[in-house]
KOLMI-329505 format. One record per residue: z negated, y, x negated of N, C-alpha, C in turn; residue in three letters. Coordinates in nm, 4 decimals, always signed. Layout:
# KOLMI-329505
PT        n_Z        n_Y        n_X       ca_Z       ca_Y       ca_X        c_Z        c_Y        c_X   kolnu
PT          Z          Y          X          Z          Y          X          Z          Y          X     ALA
...
END
This chain:
# KOLMI-329505
PT        n_Z        n_Y        n_X       ca_Z       ca_Y       ca_X        c_Z        c_Y        c_X   kolnu
PT   +22.3061    -2.7964    +2.1738   +22.3933    -2.7507    +2.0669   +22.4066    -2.8613    +1.9622     MET
PT   +22.5259    -2.8832    +1.9169   +22.5504    -2.9834    +1.8135   +22.5165    -2.9224    +1.6778     ASN
PT   +22.4169    -2.9793    +1.6138   +22.3708    -2.9250    +1.4857   +22.4301    -2.9971    +1.3663     ARG
PT   +22.5157    -3.0960    +1.3884   +22.5705    -3.1723    +1.2751   +22.6489    -3.0851    +1.1773     LYS
PT   +22.7431    -3.0000    +1.2224   +22.8136    -2.9163    +1.1231   +22.7176    -2.8258    +1.0461     PRO
PT   +22.6203    -2.7688    +1.1165   +22.5203    -2.6853    +1.0518   +22.4424    -2.7667    +0.9486     PHE
PT   +22.4085    -2.8897    +0.9838   +22.3339    -2.9779    +0.8943   +22.4131    -3.0043    +0.7665     PHE
PT   +22.5416    -3.0348    +0.7791   +22.6227    -3.0646    +0.6611   +22.6453    -2.9409    +0.5744     TYR
PT   +22.6572    -2.8259    +0.6361   +22.6701    -2.7019    +0.5586   +22.5414    -2.6758    +0.4806     ILE
PT   +22.4281    -2.6975    +0.5441   +22.2997    -2.6779    +0.4763   +22.2811    -2.7781    +0.3624     MET
PT   +22.3276    -2.9021    +0.3811   +22.3216    -3.0009    +0.2725   +22.4049    -2.9525    +0.1539     ILE
PT   +22.5227    -2.8958    +0.1813   +22.6073    -2.8428    +0.0742   +22.5361    -2.7302    +0.0002     PHE
PT   +22.4797    -2.6336    +0.0744   +22.4079    -2.5233    +0.0112   +22.2875    -2.5735    -0.0675     PHE
PT   +22.2168    -2.6689    -0.0105   +22.0990    -2.7238    -0.0764   +22.1358    -2.7905    -0.2082     LEU
PT   +22.2434    -2.8667    -0.2082   +22.2899    -2.9324    -0.3306   +22.3294    -2.8292    -0.4358     THR
PT   +22.4026    -2.7273    -0.3952   +22.4451    -2.6225    -0.4872   +22.3251    -2.5481    -0.5456     PHE
PT   +22.2295    -2.5134    -0.4608   +22.1136    -2.4366    -0.5072   +22.0280    -2.5186    -0.6033     ILE
PT   +21.9992    -2.6440    -0.5676   +21.9155    -2.7245    -0.6557   +21.9877    -2.7620    -0.7851     PHE
PT   +22.1202    -2.7751    -0.7811   +22.1947    -2.7973    -0.9054   +22.1826    -2.6752    -0.9963     ALA
PT   +22.1871    -2.5565    -0.9373   +22.1715    -2.4334    -1.0141   +22.0305    -2.4241    -1.0733     ASN
PT   +21.9298    -2.4607    -0.9958   +21.7918    -2.4575    -1.0455   +21.7743    -2.5560    -1.1606     VAL
PT   +21.8257    -2.6767    -1.1451   +21.8134    -2.7779    -1.2510   +21.8879    -2.7339    -1.3763     ILE
PT   +22.0041    -2.6715    -1.3591   +22.0797    -2.6215    -1.4747   +21.9988    -2.5151    -1.5484     ARG
PT   +21.9343    -2.4252    -1.4738   +21.8533    -2.3212    -1.5371   +21.7305    -2.3787    -1.6066     ASN
PT   +21.6699    -2.4796    -1.5465   +21.5521    -2.5413    -1.6087   +21.5904    -2.6102    -1.7390     ILE
PT   +21.7006    -2.6864    -1.7370   +21.7405    -2.7605    -1.8572   +21.7923    -2.6700    -1.9676     THR
PT   +21.8434    -2.5515    -1.9318   +21.8916    -2.4608    -2.0360   +21.7798    -2.3743    -2.0932     SER
PT   +21.6589    -2.3879    -2.0408   +21.5454    -2.3156    -2.0963   +21.5314    -2.1730    -2.0474     GLY
PT   +21.5888    -2.1412    -1.9341   +21.5772    -2.0061    -1.8784   +21.4327    -1.9802    -1.8348     GLU
PT   +21.3902    -1.8542    -1.8375   +21.2552    -1.8239    -1.7879   +21.2468    -1.8430    -1.6361     PRO
PT   +21.1272    -1.8661    -1.5876   +21.1042    -1.8975    -1.4469   +21.1541    -1.7885    -1.3531     LEU
PT   +21.1410    -1.6643    -1.3919   +21.1805    -1.5555    -1.3022   +21.3308    -1.5517    -1.2754     GLU
PT   +21.4114    -1.6171    -1.3592   +21.5563    -1.6185    -1.3379   +21.5992    -1.7125    -1.2265     ASN
PT   +21.5226    -1.8155    -1.1978   +21.5663    -1.9131    -1.0979   +21.4630    -1.9412    -0.9898     TYR
PT   +21.3518    -1.8721    -0.9900   +21.2483    -1.8983    -0.8907   +21.2956    -1.8662    -0.7495     LEU
PT   +21.3700    -1.7591    -0.7323   +21.4167    -1.7235    -0.5981   +21.5136    -1.8289    -0.5453     ILE
PT   +21.5952    -1.8882    -0.6345   +21.6846    -1.9967    -0.5910   +21.6039    -2.1174    -0.5432     TYR
PT   +21.4973    -2.1479    -0.6145   +21.4129    -2.2605    -0.5740   +21.3470    -2.2338    -0.4392     ALA
PT   +21.3043    -2.1100    -0.4168   +21.2429    -2.0764    -0.2887   +21.3420    -2.0871    -0.1735     LEU
PT   +21.4629    -2.0375    -0.1950   +21.5659    -2.0473    -0.0906   +21.5987    -2.1935    -0.0629     VAL
PT   +21.6110    -2.2734    -0.1681   +21.6400    -2.4156    -0.1506   +21.5299    -2.4882    -0.0755     GLY
PT   +21.4057    -2.4582    -0.1081   +21.2945    -2.5211    -0.0364   +21.2890    -2.4765    +0.1090     LEU
PT   +21.3222    -2.3511    +0.1339   +21.3243    -2.3010    +0.2713   +21.4322    -2.3722    +0.3522     PHE
PT   +21.5492    -2.3929    +0.2931   +21.6562    -2.4674    +0.3608   +21.6133    -2.6118    +0.3829     ILE
PT   +21.5513    -2.6724    +0.2828   +21.5043    -2.8102    +0.2966   +21.4027    -2.8229    +0.4098     LEU
PT   +21.3126    -2.7266    +0.4205   +21.2132    -2.7308    +0.5280   +21.2781    -2.7164    +0.6652     ALA
PT   +21.3891    -2.6431    +0.6720   +21.4537    -2.6243    +0.8021   +21.5341    -2.7457    +0.8462     SER
PT   +21.5762    -2.8323    +0.7539   +21.6570    -2.9480    +0.7943   +21.5842    -3.0805    +0.7779     ILE
PT   +21.4568    -3.0782    +0.7435   +21.3848    -3.2041    +0.7219   +21.3740    -3.2851    +0.8506     ILE
PT   +21.3656    -3.2185    +0.9657   +21.3574    -3.2931    +1.0919   +21.4865    -3.3692    +1.1186     SER
PT   +21.6010    -3.3121    +1.0800   +21.7280    -3.3835    +1.0949   +21.7344    -3.5038    +1.0016     ASP
PT   +21.6792    -3.4917    +0.8807   +21.6705    -3.6066    +0.7904   +21.5889    -3.7192    +0.8542     PHE
PT   +21.4780    -3.6822    +0.9157   +21.3918    -3.7821    +0.9791   +21.4671    -3.8528    +1.0915     ILE
PT   +21.5416    -3.7776    +1.1708   +21.6160    -3.8378    +1.2819   +21.7281    -3.9285    +1.2329     LYS
PT   +21.7877    -3.8964    +1.1197   +21.8976    -3.9778    +1.0677   +21.8455    -4.1064    +1.0043     ILE
PT   +21.7434    -4.0965    +0.9203   +21.7005    -4.2112    +0.8419   +21.5872    -4.2919    +0.9038     PHE
PT   +21.5197    -4.2373    +1.0023   +21.4102    -4.3101    +1.0664   +21.4336    -4.3110    +1.2165     MET
PT   +21.3510    -4.3826    +1.2887   +21.3761    -4.4036    +1.4303   +21.3340    -4.2884    +1.5203     ASP
PT   +21.2580    -4.1942    +1.4742   +21.2199    -4.0788    +1.5536   +21.0971    -4.1013    +1.6397     GLY
PT   +21.0136    -4.1979    +1.6050   +20.8899    -4.2187    +1.6791   +20.7934    -4.1050    +1.6495     THR
PT   +20.6841    -4.1015    +1.7242   +20.5887    -3.9926    +1.7042   +20.5251    -3.9987    +1.5653     SER
PT   +20.5113    -4.1189    +1.5098   +20.4537    -4.1309    +1.3752   +20.5475    -4.0706    +1.2711     ARG
PT   +20.6759    -4.1019    +1.2802   +20.7700    -4.0465    +1.1822   +20.7872    -3.8967    +1.2016     THR
PT   +20.7806    -3.8495    +1.3263   +20.7877    -3.7054    +1.3485   +20.6644    -3.6356    +1.2930     LEU
PT   +20.5502    -3.7013    +1.3002   +20.4287    -3.6455    +1.2428   +20.4383    -3.6408    +1.0905     SER
PT   +20.4948    -3.7448    +1.0315   +20.5167    -3.7450    +0.8865   +20.6128    -3.6324    +0.8480     ILE
PT   +20.7175    -3.6138    +0.9268   +20.8117    -3.5050    +0.9015   +20.7459    -3.3691    +0.9109     GLY
PT   +20.6559    -3.3519    +1.0073   +20.5835    -3.2251    +1.0192   +20.4926    -3.2021    +0.8995     SER
PT   +20.4299    -3.3075    +0.8514   +20.3430    -3.2933    +0.7348   +20.4243    -3.2608    +0.6091     MET
PT   +20.5409    -3.3218    +0.5959   +20.6275    -3.2904    +0.4815   +20.6738    -3.1455    +0.4895     ILE
PT   +20.7112    -3.1016    +0.6099   +20.7529    -2.9625    +0.6284   +20.6389    -2.8673    +0.5958     THR
PT   +20.5185    -2.8984    +0.6417   +20.4025    -2.8144    +0.6120   +20.3750    -2.8105    +0.4617     ALA
PT   +20.3913    -2.9240    +0.3951   +20.3725    -2.9286    +0.2499   +20.4764    -2.8419    +0.1785     LEU
PT   +20.6001    -2.8459    +0.2257   +20.7047    -2.7630    +0.1651   +20.6718    -2.6152    +0.1830     ILE
PT   +20.6247    -2.5764    +0.3032   +20.5862    -2.4365    +0.3246   +20.4688    -2.3970    +0.2352     TYR
PT   +20.3744    -2.4876    +0.2135   +20.2621    -2.4580    +0.1239   +20.3109    -2.4405    -0.0200     ALA
PT   +20.4069    -2.5223    -0.0615   +20.4653    -2.5078    -0.1956   +20.5385    -2.3749    -0.2074     ILE
PT   +20.6099    -2.3358    -0.1014   +20.6797    -2.2067    -0.1021   +20.5795    -2.0931    -0.1175     ILE
PT   +20.4671    -2.1016    -0.0476   +20.3643    -1.9974    -0.0600   +20.3116    -1.9919    -0.2035     ILE
PT   +20.2839    -2.1070    -0.2623   +20.2347    -2.1099    -0.4002   +20.3350    -2.0543    -0.4997     GLY
PT   +20.4612    -2.0936    -0.4853   +20.5645    -2.0414    -0.5756   +20.5876    -1.8920    -0.5542     LEU
PT   +20.5748    -1.8455    -0.4309   +20.5907    -1.7025    -0.4041   +20.4779    -1.6223    -0.4670     SER
PT   +20.3579    -1.6764    -0.4632   +20.2460    -1.6083    -0.5288   +20.2688    -1.6033    -0.6796     ILE
PT   +20.3194    -1.7124    -0.7363   +20.3521    -1.7134    -0.8794   +20.4615    -1.6112    -0.9092     LYS
PT   +20.5647    -1.6068    -0.8236   +20.6720    -1.5094    -0.8422   +20.6236    -1.3669    -0.8283     GLY
PT   +20.5288    -1.3459    -0.7390   +20.4718    -1.2129    -0.7211   +20.3972    -1.1684    -0.8458     LEU
PT   +20.3344    -1.2628    -0.9135   +20.2590    -1.2273    -1.0341   +20.3490    -1.2029    -1.1548     SER
PT   +20.4699    -1.2618    -1.1578   +20.5561    -1.2427    -1.2745   +20.6678    -1.1420    -1.2514     ILE
PT   +20.6842    -1.0932    -1.1278   +20.7949    -1.0005    -1.1013   +20.7598    -0.8602    -1.1498     SER
PT   +20.8652    -0.7878    -1.1874   +20.8466    -0.6532    -1.2401   +20.9081    -0.5472    -1.1503     HIS
PT   +20.9992    -0.5853    -1.0640   +21.0674    -0.4887    -0.9782   +21.0097    -0.4935    -0.8378     GLU
PT   +21.0140    -0.3784    -0.7703   +20.9546    -0.3711    -0.6368   +21.0350    -0.4508    -0.5343     SER
PT   +21.1669    -0.4609    -0.5519   +21.2478    -0.5397    -0.4592   +21.2118    -0.6875    -0.4681     PHE
PT   +21.1911    -0.7363    -0.5887   +21.1483    -0.8754    -0.6061   +21.0128    -0.8998    -0.5408     ASP
PT   +20.9229    -0.8055    -0.5589   +20.7908    -0.8195    -0.4972   +20.8011    -0.8217    -0.3449     ARG
PT   +20.8886    -0.7394    -0.2895   +20.9072    -0.7374    -0.1438   +20.9611    -0.8710    -0.0937     ALA
PT   +21.0531    -0.9298    -0.1683   +21.1080    -1.0603    -0.1293   +20.9994    -1.1671    -0.1344     ILE
PT   +20.9199    -1.1680    -0.2397   +20.8139    -1.2686    -0.2507   +20.7077    -1.2505    -0.1422     TYR
PT   +20.6743    -1.1264    -0.1112   +20.5781    -1.1012    -0.0030   +20.6344    -1.1486    +0.1304     ILE
PT   +20.7639    -1.1245    +0.1532   +20.8268    -1.1717    +0.2770   +20.8242    -1.3243    +0.2848     ALA
PT   +20.8502    -1.3914    +0.1733   +20.8433    -1.5380    +0.1717   +20.7018    -1.5871    +0.2003     TYR
PT   +20.6017    -1.5187    +0.1471   +20.4633    -1.5584    +0.1739   +20.4320    -1.5444    +0.3226     ILE
PT   +20.4708    -1.4317    +0.3815   +20.4420    -1.4077    +0.5229   +20.5152    -1.5074    +0.6115     ILE
PT   +20.6467    -1.5229    +0.5913   +20.7240    -1.6146    +0.6756   +20.6790    -1.7593    +0.6582     PHE
PT   +20.6492    -1.7980    +0.5364   +20.6053    -1.9357    +0.5137   +20.4689    -1.9616    +0.5764     SER
PT   +20.3799    -1.8643    +0.5694   +20.2486    -1.8814    +0.6321   +20.2622    -1.8935    +0.7836     ALA
PT   +20.3466    -1.8099    +0.8426   +20.3692    -1.8179    +0.9876   +20.4299    -1.9527    +1.0248     ILE
PT   +20.5303    -1.9957    +0.9514   +20.5953    -2.1227    +0.9827   +20.5047    -2.2421    +0.9537     LEU
PT   +20.4181    -2.2306    +0.8547   +20.3213    -2.3368    +0.8266   +20.2256    -2.3541    +0.9442     LEU
PT   +20.1705    -2.2439    +0.9924   +20.0794    -2.2500    +1.1070   +20.1525    -2.3000    +1.2307     VAL
PT   +20.2738    -2.2526    +1.2525   +20.3524    -2.2957    +1.3682   +20.3856    -2.4445    +1.3608     LEU
PT   +20.4197    -2.4941    +1.2440   +20.4495    -2.6367    +1.2274   +20.3277    -2.7223    +1.2576     THR
PT   +20.2135    -2.6839    +1.2041   +20.0918    -2.7608    +1.2297   +20.0505    -2.7529    +1.3764     LEU
PT   +20.0670    -2.6364    +1.4375   +20.0332    -2.6211    +1.5794   +20.1241    -2.7064    +1.6672     TYR
PT   +20.2541    -2.7041    +1.6412   +20.3474    -2.7823    +1.7227   +20.3261    -2.9321    +1.7029     MET
PT   +20.2873    -2.9737    +1.5843   +20.2552    -3.1146    +1.5619   +20.1321    -3.1541    +1.6432     ASP
PT   +20.0343    -3.0661    +1.6480   +19.9143    -3.0920    +1.7267   +19.9471    -3.0979    +1.8761     ASN
PT   +20.0330    -3.0087    +1.9241   +20.0745    -3.0097    +2.0646   +20.1491    -3.1386    +2.0966     VAL
PT   +20.2363    -3.1824    +2.0066   +20.3111    -3.3060    +2.0303   +20.2180    -3.4265    +2.0347     ARG
PT   +20.1179    -3.4288    +1.9471   +20.0213    -3.5390    +1.9480   +19.9422    -3.5418    +2.0785     LYS
PT   +19.9025    -3.4241    +2.1273   +19.8289    -3.4182    +2.2540   +19.9148    -3.4653    +2.3705     ARG
PT   +20.0405    -3.4236    +2.3722   +20.1279    -3.4659    +2.4824   +20.1572    -3.6157    +2.4755     SER
PT   +20.1640    -3.6715    +2.3558   +20.1818    -3.8168    +2.3427   +20.0597    -3.8921    +2.3950     ASP
PT   +19.9403    -3.8382    +2.3698   +19.8186    -3.9020    +2.4214   +19.8147    -3.8973    +2.5734     LYS
PT   +19.8580    -3.7854    +2.6316   +19.8594    -3.7725    +2.7772   +19.9618    -3.8679    +2.8380     VAL
PT   +20.0763    -3.8844    +2.7740   +20.1797    -3.9747    +2.8244   +20.1352    -4.1199    +2.8192     LYS
PT   +20.0552    -4.1552    +2.7200   +20.0085    -4.2932    +2.7069   +19.9046    -4.3295    +2.8124     ARG
PT   +19.8306    -4.2314    +2.8607   +19.7239    -4.2597    +2.9584   +19.7768    -4.2810    +3.0946     LYS
END
C-alpha cells in the first residue's frame, strides 16, 4: 500500500494540531484546554515517525532502532501527559479518554519495544 498520501495528510493534521497547542500555550490558556490536542498530536507523530526515518535516513537497522526508541519515548510521554490529564480532569468523559490513551499507549509502547527486540534478533541471525 502506498502510504505517501496518508503521510502528507498526517503531516498536515500534525502541523495544525501543534499550531493550535502553541497558540493556546502562548495565550496563557490552562493546561486542560489543550492537553487533549497535544496527546492527539503526539499520537499522530508516533504513528508516522518510521516514515520520517525512511525519508531522512538510510533505513539501516541502527536508524530503525533509533526510530523505535523515539517512538517508545513518545508513547511514554503520552502516558505521562495522560496521567496528568487524568488528575486535572473534572468530567467523566475526559477521564475515559485519558484512561484510553494510557491503555493504548502502554500497549503500543510494549509492542514497539518487543518488535525492536525481534528485529535486532533477526538481524543477528542474518549476520551469522
